[in-house]
C-alpha positions in Angstrom: 67.2 160.9 78.6 68.0 162.0 82.0 70.9 161.2 83.9 70.7 160.8 87.7 73.9 162.1 89.8 75.0 158.2 90.5 75.3 157.6 86.6 77.3 160.8 86.2 79.8 159.5 89.5 80.5 156.0 87.8 82.8 156.8 85.0 86.3 157.4 86.1 86.7 160.5 84.5 84.1 162.0 85.3 84.9 162.0 88.9 88.3 163.4 87.9 86.5 166.1 86.6 84.4 167.1 89.9 88.6 167.2 91.5 90.1 168.9 89.2 86.8 171.8 89.6 86.8 171.3 93.7 89.4 172.7 93.3 89.3 175.7 91.1 86.9 176.4 88.1 88.3 176.0 84.8 87.0 176.5 80.9 87.0 173.0 78.6 89.8 173.6 77.3 91.4 174.0 80.4 90.3 170.4 81.5 90.8 168.7 78.3 94.8 169.8 79.3 94.9 167.1 82.3 92.8 164.2 79.8 94.4 162.3 76.9 91.8 161.9 74.6 89.8 164.5 72.6 87.9 167.3 73.7 85.1 166.2 72.5 85.7 163.5 74.9 86.0 165.5 77.5 82.3 168.4 76.7 80.8 165.2 76.7 81.9 164.7 80.0 81.2 167.7 81.3 77.1 168.0 79.5 76.6 164.3 81.4 78.2 166.5 85.2 76.0 170.0 84.0 72.9 168.1 83.4 73.5 166.0 87.5 73.2 169.9 88.2 77.1 168.7 89.2 78.4 171.4 87.3 77.4 174.7 87.1 78.6 177.1 84.1 79.7 180.9 84.2 79.8 182.9 81.2 81.4 186.3 80.0 81.5 186.7 76.8 82.6 183.6 74.9 84.8 182.1 77.4 83.2 179.6 79.6 84.1 178.5 83.7 82.4 175.0 85.1 82.6 175.0 88.9 81.8 172.5 91.1 78.9 171.8 93.0 79.2 170.6 96.1 75.7 170.9 97.2 74.4 168.3 94.6 77.0 165.5 96.4 74.1 165.4 98.8 73.0 163.0 97.3 74.8 161.4 97.0 76.2 161.9 100.6 72.4 160.7 101.6 72.2 157.4 100.1 75.8 156.2 101.3 75.0 158.0 105.4 72.3 154.2 105.6 75.3 152.1 105.0 77.4 154.0 107.6 75.9 153.2 110.2 75.4 149.8 109.5 79.1 149.3 108.9 79.7 151.0 112.2 78.2 148.1 113.6 79.8 145.7 112.1 82.8 147.5 112.9 81.9 147.4 117.2 80.9 143.8 116.2 84.5 142.7 114.5 85.8 145.5 117.5 84.1 143.8 120.4 85.5 139.9 118.8 89.0 141.2 118.9 88.4 142.5 122.7 87.5 138.6 123.3 89.9 137.0 121.9 92.7 139.0 123.2 91.4 138.8 127.0 91.4 135.2 126.1 94.3 134.8 124.7 96.3 136.8 127.9 93.8 134.9 130.6 95.3 131.5 129.5 
């Protein structure tokens, strides 16, 4: 089953892995040291993130290093963009209501 990026980032452990890898590339063992779970569980999370192309891997000999792929996060950014304008408009409306309330209060 192919997962999408939204399924991948829905899990808090996977989001934590992304934060760690955004700071620096790491091996699976180094990543696992940051979590109170089995290495197999962390490996499964890495697998899901890799399937969704949020991570890339660099293999040198027997060692694999995982890297965060920020380009893939553009999907999330594009999806969120449709809501950004909506919320900006709502906050502008709220600002106007508060300004009107404050000016009404000052006139009295």
